[in-house]
OpenMM code with the backbone's topology and positions (N, CA, C; nanometers):
from openmm import Vec3, app, unit

residues = "UNK UNK UNK UNK UNK UNK UNK UNK UNK UNK UNK UNK UNK UNK UNK UNK UNK UNK UNK UNK UNK UNK UNK UNK UNK UNK UNK UNK UNK UNK UNK UNK UNK UNK UNK UNK UNK UNK UNK UNK UNK UNK UNK UNK UNK UNK UNK UNK UNK UNK UNK UNK UNK UNK UNK UNK UNK UNK UNK UNK UNK UNK UNK UNK UNK UNK UNK UNK UNK UNK UNK UNK UNK UNK UNK UNK UNK UNK UNK UNK UNK UNK UNK UNK UNK UNK UNK UNK UNK UNK UNK UNK UNK UNK UNK UNK UNK UNK UNK UNK UNK UNK UNK UNK UNK UNK UNK UNK UNK UNK UNK UNK UNK UNK UNK UNK UNK UNK UNK UNK UNK UNK UNK UNK UNK UNK UNK UNK UNK UNK UNK UNK UNK UNK UNK UNK UNK UNK UNK UNK UNK UNK UNK UNK UNK UNK UNK UNK UNK UNK UNK UNK UNK UNK UNK UNK UNK UNK UNK UNK UNK UNK UNK UNK UNK UNK UNK UNK UNK UNK UNK UNK UNK UNK UNK UNK UNK UNK".split()
positions = [
    Vec3(-0.6457, -0.4101, 2.9442),
    Vec3(-0.5070, -0.3609, 2.8524),
    Vec3(-0.4339, -0.2695, 2.9125),
    Vec3(-0.2795, -0.2650, 2.9145),
    Vec3(-0.2278, -0.1591, 2.9863),
    Vec3(-0.2482, -0.0179, 2.8863),
    Vec3(-0.2776, 0.0851, 2.9669),
    Vec3(-0.2816, 0.2028, 2.9285),
    Vec3(-0.2011, 0.2675, 2.9066),
    Vec3(-0.0636, 0.2352, 2.9609),
    Vec3(0.0732, 0.2859, 2.8977),
    Vec3(0.1329, 0.2693, 2.7844),
    Vec3(0.0728, 0.1371, 2.7733),
    Vec3(0.1514, 0.0695, 2.6290),
    Vec3(0.0131, 0.1545, 2.5095),
    Vec3(-0.1093, 0.1172, 2.5625),
    Vec3(-0.2050, 0.1842, 2.4579),
    Vec3(-0.1935, 0.3133, 2.3817),
    Vec3(-0.1028, 0.4301, 2.4571),
    Vec3(-0.1193, 0.5161, 2.4771),
    Vec3(0.0083, 0.5851, 2.3885),
    Vec3(0.1077, 0.4851, 2.3512),
    Vec3(0.2656, 0.5532, 2.2903),
    Vec3(0.2177, 0.5143, 2.2095),
    Vec3(0.2378, 0.5918, 2.1426),
    Vec3(0.2790, 0.6050, 1.9511),
    Vec3(0.4164, 0.6478, 1.9301),
    Vec3(0.4161, 0.6176, 1.7866),
    Vec3(0.6161, 0.6362, 1.7788),
    Vec3(0.5876, 0.8205, 1.7439),
    Vec3(0.6702, 0.8715, 1.7521),
    Vec3(0.6618, 1.0154, 1.7173),
    Vec3(0.7240, 1.0264, 1.5550),
    Vec3(0.5985, 1.1096, 1.5507),
    Vec3(0.5905, 1.1080, 1.3599),
    Vec3(0.7333, 1.1468, 1.3088),
    Vec3(0.8252, 1.2556, 1.3488),
    Vec3(0.9516, 1.2913, 1.3268),
    Vec3(1.0854, 1.1767, 1.3076),
    Vec3(1.0066, 1.0827, 1.4366),
    Vec3(1.1237, 0.9437, 1.4460),
    Vec3(1.0860, 0.8782, 1.3282),
    Vec3(0.9439, 0.8656, 1.3112),
    Vec3(0.8816, 0.7733, 1.1766),
    Vec3(0.9530, 0.7864, 1.0753),
    Vec3(0.9565, 0.9324, 1.0171),
    Vec3(0.9890, 0.9942, 0.9567),
    Vec3(1.1711, 0.9510, 0.8876),
    Vec3(1.2586, 1.0144, 1.0226),
    Vec3(1.3996, 0.9558, 0.9608),
    Vec3(1.3851, 0.8442, 0.9744),
    Vec3(1.3016, 0.7290, 1.0361),
    Vec3(1.3290, 0.5552, 0.9983),
    Vec3(1.2877, 0.5365, 0.8670),
    Vec3(1.1528, 0.6454, 0.7757),
    Vec3(1.1593, 0.5811, 0.6752),
    Vec3(1.2591, 0.5885, 0.5757),
    Vec3(1.3272, 0.7208, 0.5865),
    Vec3(1.4307, 0.8112, 0.4924),
    Vec3(1.5369, 0.6905, 0.5418),
    Vec3(1.5656, 0.6427, 0.6179),
    Vec3(1.6799, 0.5196, 0.6169),
    Vec3(1.6392, 0.4001, 0.5415),
    Vec3(1.5035, 0.3702, 0.5895),
    Vec3(1.4944, 0.2532, 0.4874),
    Vec3(1.5075, 0.2657, 0.3823),
    Vec3(1.4605, 0.3608, 0.3233),
    Vec3(1.4651, 0.3976, 0.2004),
    Vec3(1.6033, 0.3953, 0.1131),
    Vec3(1.7120, 0.4266, 0.1974),
    Vec3(1.8795, 0.4386, 0.1469),
    Vec3(1.8639, 0.3195, 0.1825),
    Vec3(1.8553, 0.2101, 0.2821),
    Vec3(1.8712, 0.0626, 0.2764),
    Vec3(1.8222, -0.0260, 0.1270),
    Vec3(1.6674, 0.0540, 0.1034),
    Vec3(1.6266, -0.0529, -0.0028),
    Vec3(1.6885, -0.0132, -0.1428),
    Vec3(1.7432, 0.1475, -0.1755),
    Vec3(1.8153, 0.1645, -0.2692),
    Vec3(1.9381, 0.0827, -0.2896),
    Vec3(2.0009, 0.0811, -0.1384),
    Vec3(2.1386, 0.0250, -0.1896),
    Vec3(2.1197, -0.1149, -0.1811),
    Vec3(2.0450, -0.2166, -0.1438),
    Vec3(2.0038, -0.3776, -0.1450),
    Vec3(1.9738, -0.4469, -0.2621),
    Vec3(1.8719, -0.3462, -0.3133),
    Vec3(1.7927, -0.3783, -0.4550),
    Vec3(1.7944, -0.2722, -0.5712),
    Vec3(1.8686, -0.1351, -0.5115),
    Vec3(1.8604, -0.0699, -0.6373),
    Vec3(1.7560, -0.0333, -0.6568),
    Vec3(1.6180, -0.0189, -0.5634),
    Vec3(1.4706, -0.0086, -0.6051),
    Vec3(1.4629, 0.0893, -0.4499),
    Vec3(1.3529, 0.2008, -0.4966),
    Vec3(1.3313, 0.2418, -0.3966),
    Vec3(1.1929, 0.1565, -0.3073),
    Vec3(1.1005, 0.2375, -0.2200),
    Vec3(1.0042, 0.0850, -0.1716),
    Vec3(0.8684, 0.1562, -0.2389),
    Vec3(0.7943, 0.0740, -0.2235),
    Vec3(0.6562, 0.0957, -0.2841),
    Vec3(0.5503, -0.0482, -0.2861),
    Vec3(0.4653, -0.0606, -0.2753),
    Vec3(0.3643, -0.1873, -0.2393),
    Vec3(0.2856, -0.2452, -0.3931),
    Vec3(0.2848, -0.1482, -0.4866),
    Vec3(0.1909, -0.2331, -0.6491),
    Vec3(0.2683, -0.2850, -0.7039),
    Vec3(0.4226, -0.3059, -0.7004),
    Vec3(0.4967, -0.3694, -0.7489),
    Vec3(0.4621, -0.5492, -0.7535),
    Vec3(0.4737, -0.5059, -0.5775),
    Vec3(0.5033, -0.7087, -0.5260),
    Vec3(0.3153, -0.7453, -0.5660),
    Vec3(0.2047, -0.6239, -0.5498),
    Vec3(0.0688, -0.7148, -0.5734),
    Vec3(0.1072, -0.7406, -0.7355),
    Vec3(0.1441, -0.6739, -0.8162),
    Vec3(0.1439, -0.6920, -0.9207),
    Vec3(0.2359, -0.8289, -0.9661),
    Vec3(0.3462, -0.8592, -0.8667),
    Vec3(0.4020, -0.9989, -0.8407),
    Vec3(0.3013, -1.0725, -0.8132),
    Vec3(0.2325, -1.0489, -0.7953),
    Vec3(0.1603, -1.1974, -0.6853),
    Vec3(0.0644, -1.2094, -0.7634),
    Vec3(0.0094, -1.1318, -0.8599),
    Vec3(-0.0744, -1.1348, -1.0027),
    Vec3(-0.0450, -1.2091, -1.0754),
    Vec3(0.0926, -1.1659, -1.1156),
    Vec3(0.1237, -1.2001, -1.2542),
    Vec3(0.2100, -1.3522, -1.2041),
    Vec3(0.2298, -1.4145, -1.0765),
    Vec3(0.2926, -1.5593, -1.0626),
    Vec3(0.1347, -1.6587, -1.0254),
    Vec3(0.0234, -1.5913, -0.9835),
    Vec3(-0.0859, -1.6411, -1.0340),
    Vec3(-0.1301, -1.6766, -1.1739),
    Vec3(-0.0721, -1.5594, -1.2494),
    Vec3(-0.1480, -1.5654, -1.4017),
    Vec3(-0.0718, -1.6749, -1.4519),
    Vec3(0.1202, -1.6783, -1.4292),
    Vec3(0.1890, -1.8259, -1.4974),
    Vec3(0.1475, -1.9238, -1.4459),
    Vec3(0.0960, -1.9116, -1.3293),
    Vec3(0.0570, -2.0849, -1.3293),
    Vec3(-0.0748, -2.1241, -1.3359),
    Vec3(-0.1871, -2.0366, -1.3779),
    Vec3(-0.2580, -2.1086, -1.4297),
    Vec3(-0.2705, -2.1170, -1.5578),
    Vec3(-0.2252, -1.9990, -1.6155),
    Vec3(-0.2142, -1.9774, -1.7564),
    Vec3(-0.1019, -1.9821, -1.8451),
    Vec3(0.0353, -2.0508, -1.8386),
    Vec3(0.1311, -1.9853, -1.8834),
    Vec3(0.1425, -1.9532, -2.0086),
    Vec3(0.0660, -2.0553, -2.0841),
    Vec3(0.1283, -2.0128, -2.2785),
    Vec3(0.0431, -1.8662, -2.2629),
    Vec3(-0.0734, -1.7777, -2.1685),
    Vec3(-0.1458, -1.6906, -2.2174),
    Vec3(-0.0230, -1.5737, -2.1207),
    Vec3(0.0686, -1.6275, -2.0092),
    Vec3(0.1324, -1.5019, -1.9391),
    Vec3(0.2826, -1.5157, -2.0742),
    Vec3(0.3390, -1.5954, -2.1075),
    Vec3(0.4025, -1.6093, -2.2167),
    Vec3(0.3765, -1.5163, -2.3415),
    Vec3(0.2770, -1.5257, -2.3862),
    Vec3(0.2708, -1.4330, -2.5048),
    Vec3(0.1591, -1.2775, -2.4939),
    Vec3(0.1277, -1.2773, -2.3521),
    Vec3(0.0360, -1.1140, -2.3506),
    Vec3(0.1472, -1.0266, -2.3145),
    Vec3(0.1776, -0.9080, -2.3817),
    Vec3(0.2623, -0.8265, -2.3937),
    Vec3(0.3251, -0.7614, -2.2854),
    Vec3(0.2112, -0.7280, -2.1679),
    Vec3(0.2250, -0.7119, -2.0273),
    Vec3(0.3035, -0.7695, -1.9545),
    Vec3(0.2775, -0.8911, -1.9467),
    Vec3(0.3059, -0.9625, -1.8321),
    Vec3(0.4119, -1.0625, -1.8874),
    Vec3(0.4493, -1.1028, -2.0206),
    Vec3(0.5907, -1.1784, -2.0818),
    Vec3(0.6714, -1.1047, -2.0552),
    Vec3(0.7157, -0.9991, -2.0217),
    Vec3(0.8609, -0.9584, -1.9364),
    Vec3(0.9086, -1.0322, -1.8253),
    Vec3(0.7791, -1.0596, -1.7735),
    Vec3(0.8136, -1.0410, -1.6031),
    Vec3(0.8145, -1.1410, -1.5753),
    Vec3(0.7850, -1.3099, -1.6846),
    Vec3(0.7687, -1.4631, -1.6258),
    Vec3(0.8808, -1.4753, -1.7347),
    Vec3(0.9164, -1.6451, -1.7323),
    Vec3(1.0248, -1.7155, -1.8097),
    Vec3(1.1675, -1.7143, -1.7483),
    Vec3(1.2429, -1.7591, -1.7991),
    Vec3(1.3799, -1.8312, -1.7313),
    Vec3(1.3978, -1.8685, -1.5989),
    Vec3(1.2783, -1.9795, -1.6314),
    Vec3(1.2780, -2.0026, -1.4966),
    Vec3(1.3120, -1.9790, -1.3310),
    Vec3(1.2277, -1.8238, -1.3384),
    Vec3(1.2316, -1.7534, -1.2085),
    Vec3(1.0954, -1.7019, -1.2029),
    Vec3(1.0440, -1.7284, -1.1186),
    Vec3(0.8838, -1.6776, -1.0929),
    Vec3(0.8809, -1.5705, -0.9964),
    Vec3(0.7807, -1.4688, -1.0848),
    Vec3(0.7968, -1.3528, -1.0497),
    Vec3(0.7721, -1.3078, -0.8945),
    Vec3(0.7111, -1.4298, -0.8130),
    Vec3(0.6850, -1.4167, -0.6709),
    Vec3(0.7898, -1.3873, -0.5785),
    Vec3(0.9211, -1.4757, -0.6732),
    Vec3(1.0571, -1.4286, -0.5937),
    Vec3(1.0895, -1.2751, -0.5638),
    Vec3(1.0335, -1.1611, -0.6005),
    Vec3(1.0581, -1.0658, -0.5895),
    Vec3(1.0823, -0.9904, -0.4403),
    Vec3(1.1899, -0.9330, -0.4596),
    Vec3(1.1928, -0.8382, -0.2908),
    Vec3(1.0439, -0.7514, -0.2683),
    Vec3(0.9977, -0.7016, -0.3334),
    Vec3(0.8911, -0.6516, -0.3051),
    Vec3(0.7510, -0.7197, -0.2673),
    Vec3(0.7597, -0.8401, -0.3029),
    Vec3(0.6589, -0.9827, -0.2328),
    Vec3(0.6937, -0.9760, -0.1178),
    Vec3(0.8080, -0.9704, -0.0811),
    Vec3(0.8528, -1.0165, 0.0373),
    Vec3(0.8474, -0.8944, 0.1256),
    Vec3(0.8750, -0.7837, 0.1037),
    Vec3(0.8475, -0.6464, 0.1771),
    Vec3(0.6619, -0.6456, 0.2381),
    Vec3(0.5923, -0.6839, 0.1130),
    Vec3(0.4490, -0.6826, 0.1481),
    Vec3(0.4052, -0.7701, 0.2567),
    Vec3(0.4796, -0.8560, 0.2614),
    Vec3(0.4956, -1.0091, 0.3528),
    Vec3(0.5439, -0.9476, 0.4904),
    Vec3(0.6721, -0.9081, 0.5109),
    Vec3(0.6839, -0.7994, 0.5693),
    Vec3(0.5972, -0.7210, 0.6501),
    Vec3(0.5380, -0.6366, 0.5839),
    Vec3(0.4633, -0.5461, 0.6176),
    Vec3(0.3293, -0.5850, 0.6966),
    Vec3(0.2687, -0.7083, 0.6159),
    Vec3(0.1281, -0.7623, 0.6485),
    Vec3(0.1585, -0.8590, 0.8397),
    Vec3(0.2921, -0.9581, 0.8663),
    Vec3(0.3005, -1.0029, 0.9366),
    Vec3(0.3886, -0.9011, 1.0473),
    Vec3(0.4407, -0.7850, 1.0264),
    Vec3(0.4968, -0.6762, 1.1017),
    Vec3(0.3524, -0.6165, 1.2009),
    Vec3(0.2545, -0.5786, 1.1025),
    Vec3(0.1874, -0.5096, 1.1696),
    Vec3(0.0708, -0.6087, 1.2525),
    Vec3(0.0928, -0.7424, 1.2019),
    Vec3(-0.0011, -0.8679, 1.2926),
    Vec3(0.0857, -0.8647, 1.4413),
    Vec3(0.2102, -0.8483, 1.4035),
    Vec3(0.3115, -0.9005, 1.4796),
    Vec3(0.3083, -0.8020, 1.6341),
    Vec3(0.3207, -0.6605, 1.5873),
    Vec3(0.2939, -0.5681, 1.6263),
    Vec3(0.1169, -0.5433, 1.6854),
    Vec3(0.0234, -0.5437, 1.5952),
    Vec3(-0.1033, -0.5548, 1.7118),
    Vec3(-0.0877, -0.6483, 1.7782),
    Vec3(-0.0353, -0.7613, 1.7693),
    Vec3(-0.0358, -0.8838, 1.9184),
    Vec3(0.0343, -0.8430, 2.0222),
    Vec3(0.1235, -0.7394, 2.0085),
    Vec3(0.2386, -0.7029, 2.1665),
    Vec3(0.1503, -0.6074, 2.1787),
    Vec3(0.1257, -0.5476, 2.1402),
    Vec3(0.0160, -0.4169, 2.2086),
    Vec3(-0.1065, -0.4064, 2.2520),
    Vec3(-0.1537, -0.5450, 2.2279),
    Vec3(-0.2650, -0.5705, 2.2752),
    Vec3(-0.4201, -0.5182, 2.1851),
    Vec3(-0.3809, -0.5372, 2.0173),
    Vec3(-0.4599, -0.4385, 1.9531),
    Vec3(-0.5215, -0.5661, 1.8298),
    Vec3(-0.4867, -0.6793, 1.8671),
    Vec3(-0.5375, -0.7804, 1.7243),
    Vec3(-0.6549, -0.8147, 1.8236),
    Vec3(-0.7421, -0.7766, 1.7306),
    Vec3(-0.8853, -0.8110, 1.6407),
    Vec3(-0.9217, -0.7646, 1.5266),
    Vec3(-1.0530, -0.8803, 1.4860),
    Vec3(-1.0965, -0.8395, 1.3496),
    Vec3(-1.2357, -0.7405, 1.4122),
    Vec3(-1.1990, -0.6419, 1.3272),
    Vec3(-1.2876, -0.5580, 1.3102),
    Vec3(-1.2863, -0.4799, 1.1914),
    Vec3(-1.4308, -0.4318, 1.1235),
    Vec3(-1.4626, -0.3511, 0.9787),
    Vec3(-1.5087, -0.2340, 0.9888),
    Vec3(-1.3511, -0.1603, 1.0064),
    Vec3(-1.3875, 0.0030, 1.0390),
    Vec3(-1.4254, 0.0268, 0.8774),
    Vec3(-1.5680, 0.0717, 0.9524),
    Vec3(-1.6506, 0.1730, 0.8784),
    Vec3(-1.7037, 0.3121, 0.9521),
    Vec3(-1.8173, 0.3718, 0.8556),
    Vec3(-1.8918, 0.4420, 0.9323),
    Vec3(-2.0327, 0.4180, 1.0028),
    Vec3(-2.0865, 0.4752, 1.0984),
    Vec3(-2.1756, 0.3568, 1.1846),
    Vec3(-2.3138, 0.3789, 1.0959),
    Vec3(-2.3270, 0.4233, 0.9817),
    Vec3(-2.4446, 0.4388, 0.8750),
    Vec3(-2.4424, 0.3174, 0.7510),
    Vec3(-2.2979, 0.2564, 0.7646),
    Vec3(-2.2855, 0.2138, 0.6357),
    Vec3(-2.2758, 0.0231, 0.7403),
    Vec3(-2.3187, -0.0968, 0.6377),
    Vec3(-2.3252, -0.1877, 0.7223),
    Vec3(-2.2349, -0.2920, 0.6588),
    Vec3(-2.1681, -0.3809, 0.7041),
    Vec3(-2.0678, -0.4119, 0.6887),
    Vec3(-2.0499, -0.4928, 0.5378),
    Vec3(-2.1406, -0.5296, 0.4628),
    Vec3(-2.1407, -0.5796, 0.3472),
    Vec3(-2.0744, -0.4487, 0.2269),
    Vec3(-2.1755, -0.3239, 0.2675),
    Vec3(-2.1497, -0.2161, 0.2091),
    Vec3(-2.0170, -0.2199, 0.1681),
    Vec3(-1.9583, -0.1713, 0.3204),
    Vec3(-1.8410, -0.1503, 0.3325),
    Vec3(-1.7437, -0.2879, 0.2708),
    Vec3(-1.7296, -0.3671, 0.3130),
    Vec3(-1.6721, -0.4868, 0.1790),
    Vec3(-1.6278, -0.4548, 0.0449),
    Vec3(-1.7845, -0.4546, 0.0217),
    Vec3(-1.7865, -0.4357, -0.1313),
    Vec3(-1.7587, -0.2904, -0.1884),
    Vec3(-1.7623, -0.1844, -0.1169),
    Vec3(-1.7243, -0.0520, -0.1451),
    Vec3(-1.5258, -0.0675, -0.1246),
    Vec3(-1.4677, -0.1380, -0.0499),
    Vec3(-1.3487, -0.1687, -0.0059),
    Vec3(-1.3176, -0.2367, -0.1416),
    Vec3(-1.3458, -0.3462, -0.1784),
    Vec3(-1.3055, -0.3776, -0.2678),
    Vec3(-1.2817, -0.3380, -0.4008),
    Vec3(-1.3959, -0.2554, -0.4688),
    Vec3(-1.3909, -0.1712, -0.5564),
    Vec3(-1.3010, -0.0795, -0.5699),
    Vec3(-1.3025, 0.0100, -0.4508),
    Vec3(-1.1213, 0.0459, -0.4442),
    Vec3(-1.0273, 0.0261, -0.4735),
    Vec3(-0.9908, -0.1241, -0.3892),
    Vec3(-0.9166, -0.1750, -0.4218),
    Vec3(-0.8432, -0.2095, -0.5336),
    Vec3(-0.9458, -0.2337, -0.6102),
    Vec3(-0.9185, -0.2868, -0.7504),
    Vec3(-0.8899, -0.1582, -0.8225),
    Vec3(-0.9468, -0.0433, -0.8048),
    Vec3(-0.9121, 0.1115, -0.8514),
    Vec3(-0.8129, 0.1597, -0.8759),
    Vec3(-0.7751, 0.1018, -0.6871),
    Vec3(-0.6206, 0.1384, -0.6451),
    Vec3(-0.5309, 0.0389, -0.7292),
    Vec3(-0.4988, -0.0676, -0.7893),
    Vec3(-0.4546, -0.1855, -0.8464),
    Vec3(-0.4361, -0.1264, -1.0145),
    Vec3(-0.5993, -0.1063, -1.0385),
    Vec3(-0.5836, -0.0584, -1.1891),
    Vec3(-0.4933, 0.0650, -1.2468),
    Vec3(-0.5036, 0.1987, -1.1269),
    Vec3(-0.4428, 0.3145, -1.1077),
    Vec3(-0.3035, 0.3181, -1.1602),
    Vec3(-0.2524, 0.2167, -1.0063),
    Vec3(-0.1201, 0.1987, -0.9945),
    Vec3(-0.0308, 0.1396, -1.0566),
    Vec3(-0.0718, 0.0800, -1.1508),
    Vec3(-0.0166, 0.0116, -1.2739),
    Vec3(-0.0799, 0.0926, -1.3821),
    Vec3(-0.1529, 0.1763, -1.3928),
    Vec3(-0.1604, 0.2790, -1.5521),
    Vec3(-0.0614, 0.3920, -1.5130),
    Vec3(-0.0557, 0.4030, -1.3682),
    Vec3(0.0333, 0.5282, -1.3569),
    Vec3(0.1760, 0.4366, -1.3241),
    Vec3(0.2274, 0.3286, -1.3349),
    Vec3(0.3528, 0.3108, -1.3655),
    Vec3(0.4029, 0.3373, -1.1703),
    Vec3(0.2984, 0.3016, -1.1123),
    Vec3(0.3345, 0.3030, -0.9566),
    Vec3(0.2554, 0.3566, -0.8482),
    Vec3(0.2682, 0.3045, -0.7312),
    Vec3(0.1794, 0.3479, -0.6485),
    Vec3(0.2125, 0.4859, -0.5627),
    Vec3(0.1564, 0.5912, -0.5036),
    Vec3(0.1748, 0.6993, -0.3911),
    Vec3(0.2958, 0.6609, -0.3534),
    Vec3(0.2845, 0.5524, -0.2633),
    Vec3(0.4254, 0.5399, -0.1879),
    Vec3(0.5177, 0.5261, -0.2438),
    Vec3(0.5376, 0.4471, -0.3992),
    Vec3(0.6546, 0.4692, -0.4424),
    Vec3(0.7134, 0.5789, -0.4990),
    Vec3(0.5652, 0.6686, -0.5483),
    Vec3(0.5952, 0.7599, -0.6066),
    Vec3(0.6740, 0.8938, -0.5364),
    Vec3(0.6095, 0.8993, -0.3966),
    Vec3(0.6350, 1.0422, -0.2897),
    Vec3(0.7598, 0.9718, -0.2313),
    Vec3(0.7690, 0.9027, -0.1934),
    Vec3(0.8930, 0.7902, -0.0768),
    Vec3(1.0134, 0.7959, -0.1729),
    Vec3(1.0175, 0.7039, -0.3078),
    Vec3(1.1238, 0.6711, -0.3765),
    Vec3(1.1463, 0.7622, -0.4649),
    Vec3(1.0748, 0.8898, -0.5331),
    Vec3(1.0694, 1.0379, -0.5883),
    Vec3(1.1355, 1.1017, -0.5515),
    Vec3(1.0943, 1.1159, -0.3799),
    Vec3(1.1694, 1.2448, -0.3501),
    Vec3(1.2931, 1.2076, -0.2681),
    Vec3(1.3582, 1.0852, -0.2206),
    Vec3(1.4683, 1.0236, -0.2318),
    Vec3(1.5416, 1.0496, -0.3349),
    Vec3(1.4991, 1.0743, -0.4663),
    Vec3(1.6453, 1.0757, -0.5456),
    Vec3(1.5963, 1.1884, -0.6132),
    Vec3(1.4988, 1.2840, -0.5492),
    Vec3(1.5119, 1.4335, -0.5675),
    Vec3(1.4719, 1.4585, -0.6811),
    Vec3(1.3601, 1.4210, -0.7333),
    Vec3(1.2615, 1.3826, -0.8495),
    Vec3(1.1571, 1.5029, -0.8873),
    Vec3(1.1317, 1.5758, -0.9368),
    Vec3(1.0464, 1.6291, -0.9508),
    Vec3(0.9245, 1.5946, -0.9143),
    Vec3(0.8815, 1.4925, -1.0034),
    Vec3(0.7492, 1.4428, -0.9794),
    Vec3(0.7418, 1.3987, -0.8219),
    Vec3(0.8209, 1.3285, -0.7509),
    Vec3(0.7951, 1.3396, -0.6151),
    Vec3(0.7440, 1.4382, -0.5364),
    Vec3(0.7873, 1.5753, -0.5985),
    Vec3(0.7255, 1.6357, -0.5184),
    Vec3(0.6533, 1.6911, -0.5235),
    Vec3(0.5701, 1.7131, -0.6765),
    Vec3(0.4438, 1.6820, -0.7273),
    Vec3(0.3142, 1.6137, -0.6635),
    Vec3(0.3838, 1.5059, -0.6805),
    Vec3(0.3108, 1.3888, -0.6626),
    Vec3(0.2179, 1.4069, -0.4608),
    Vec3(0.3940, 1.4214, -0.4172),
    Vec3(0.3472, 1.4734, -0.2419),
    Vec3(0.2183, 1.6116, -0.2741),
    Vec3(0.2610, 1.7199, -0.3084),
    Vec3(0.1972, 1.7978, -0.2782),
    Vec3(0.0301, 1.7808, -0.3265),
    Vec3(0.0130, 1.7180, -0.4779),
    Vec3(-0.1099, 1.6088, -0.5073),
    Vec3(-0.1566, 1.5707, -0.4505),
    Vec3(-0.1139, 1.4693, -0.3818),
    Vec3(-0.1417, 1.3426, -0.3011),
    Vec3(-0.2483, 1.3992, -0.1845),
    Vec3(-0.1545, 1.5418, -0.0921),
    Vec3(-0.2071, 1.5673, 0.0476),
    Vec3(-0.2810, 1.6721, 0.0078),
    Vec3(-0.2840, 1.7650, -0.1105),
    Vec3(-0.3959, 1.8941, -0.1322),
    Vec3(-0.5107, 1.7799, -0.1816),
    Vec3(-0.5026, 1.7018, -0.2648),
    Vec3(-0.6542, 1.6740, -0.2849),
    Vec3(-0.6838, 1.5657, -0.1963),
    Vec3(-0.6069, 1.5268, -0.1469),
    Vec3(-0.6364, 1.4504, 0.0190),
    Vec3(-0.7810, 1.5393, 0.0770),
    Vec3(-0.6703, 1.6431, 0.1397),
    Vec3(-0.7396, 1.7609, 0.2340),
    Vec3(-0.8859, 1.8243, 0.2049),
    Vec3(-0.8642, 1.8269, 0.0435),
    Vec3(-1.0121, 1.8524, -0.0868),
    Vec3(-1.1121, 1.7853, -0.0524),
    Vec3(-1.1216, 1.6376, -0.0984),
    Vec3(-1.1761, 1.5245, -0.0520),
    Vec3(-1.2088, 1.5383, 0.0736),
    Vec3(-1.1160, 1.5233, 0.1794),
    Vec3(-1.1687, 1.5086, 0.2963),
    Vec3(-1.2631, 1.5927, 0.3581),
    Vec3(-1.2540, 1.6954, 0.3169),
    Vec3(-1.3489, 1.8209, 0.3359),
    Vec3(-1.5147, 1.8207, 0.2504),
    Vec3(-1.4755, 1.7406, 0.1667),
    Vec3(-1.6162, 1.7494, 0.0625),
    Vec3(-1.7273, 1.5989, 0.1227),
    Vec3(-1.6331, 1.4904, 0.1347),
    Vec3(-1.6733, 1.3421, 0.1704),
    Vec3(-1.6705, 1.3286, 0.3421),
    Vec3(-1.6426, 1.4373, 0.4259),
    Vec3(-1.6417, 1.3727, 0.5800),
    Vec3(-1.7988, 1.3294, 0.5993),
    Vec3(-1.8996, 1.3903, 0.5300),
    Vec3(-2.0294, 1.4153, 0.5906),
    Vec3(-2.0970, 1.2399, 0.5548),
    Vec3(-1.9855, 1.1866, 0.4359),
    Vec3(-2.0540, 1.0368, 0.4212),
    Vec3(-2.0107, 0.9672, 0.5388),
    Vec3(-1.9041, 1.0307, 0.6328),
    Vec3(-1.8375, 0.9180, 0.7124),
    Vec3(-1.9227, 0.9032, 0.8826),
    Vec3(-1.9225, 1.0601, 0.8863),
    Vec3(-1.9706, 1.0831, 1.0318),
    Vec3(-2.0973, 1.2027, 1.0008),
    Vec3(-2.2120, 1.1285, 1.0234),
    Vec3(-2.3602, 1.2318, 1.0566),
    Vec3(-2.3317, 1.2822, 1.1867),
    Vec3(-2.3722, 1.3922, 1.1818),
    Vec3(-2.3550, 1.5059, 1.2952),
    Vec3(-2.5455, 1.4394, 1.3270),
    Vec3(-2.5043, 1.4623, 1.4611),
    Vec3(-2.6473, 1.3928, 1.5518),
    Vec3(-2.6996, 1.5788, 1.6133),
    Vec3(-2.8512, 1.5262, 1.5411),
    Vec3(-2.9221, 1.6943, 1.6023),
    Vec3(-2.9577, 1.7034, 1.7367),
    Vec3(-2.9781, 1.7922, 1.8102),
    Vec3(-3.0034, 1.7613, 1.9097),
    Vec3(-3.1382, 1.8872, 1.9649),
] * unit.nanometer
topology = app.Topology()
chain = topology.addChain("A")
for resn in residues:
    res = topology.addResidue(resn, chain)
    for name in ("N", "CA", "C"):
        topology.addAtom(name, app.Element.getBySymbol(name[0]), res)
């Protein structure tokens, strides 16, 4: 692998400017900010509508998103998620990092890691819908429209992230005593 390519990463300030410009473009073309949970919701609702259309039409949560000969999976958020997935694959392939691996602590088995990831993903999905959006939507889109909730969300996410990282880091890294 070429070490010159391997060690090149985008400057975080440049990435921030690009994200800001991307949010402006998203608001201009779609009238909405960025976020992922809405796309996952649309895919789940599309699956429900395909498998059980009568249930979908009568369910209080699902019904507003179905009908009118329009599939919820044709939302721009679904395409955003697909773009992120395929963009990551293309980027990894171009820079020689495309491989299958399970990121985990050395003392956790692959099976346990995948089960915990599935449980965590389910909690994220449920929580993002109860909270009416995911953290990226709250912070990126909230701050883009100068919303107080966006700033509070940013401080809360990073503040609790540092606290939890400090508390739970020993679950990830076991120190070896000599």
